[in-house]
N, C-alpha and C positions, 0 to 999 in steps of 0.2 A: 327616352325619345326613340333612340335606336330598336328598341324592343318593340315598341307600338308597331312601327314601320315593318319590322320584320313578321311580326303577327300578321298585319294586313297584307303583306305580299303573299306570305304562306295561303292564307285564305283566300286570295285572288285567285291562286294557282289552284287549289283545291277546288273551287267553285268550276274554272274553266276545265279541269280535268274531267270533272263529272259530267258537265255539257257535252263534252266531245264524245264522251264514253256513252250517254244517251244517245247522241247524234245517229251513230249506227242503229240503234233501236227504232229510230224514227224513219231512216231511208230505206233500210232492209225492205219494210213491206211495201213501199212505196215502190221501189225497183222490181219487186216482186208482182206486185199489181201491173207494172208497165210491160213486163217482158210476157205475163200471161196474155194481155191483151194484143200484144203483136203476134201471139200464136205462133212463135217459133218451134214449140215443140207441144206433143199430144201425147198422153200415155196411151192412148187408145187407137192411134195410126201408125202405120209402120211407114208411110210417104212422110210424114213430118218429119223424122230424123235426117232424111235425105235433103230436105227442104232446108233445114236449119244447117246443115253443113254448107249445101250451096250457099244460102244467104249470109252466113258468116265469113266465108272463103276458105 
């Protein structure tokens, strides 16, 4: 009986760890899109860097 509980707990832990690892792959593109939409920086503009440093403090 304790072996089954151990196996179930191990499986739940493994699934949880996999979901936590995959959550970074989901949130990174969303954060990137939000940051780009704020236009804190633009690689073609020299003034955008000054704006980003002023805006971020």
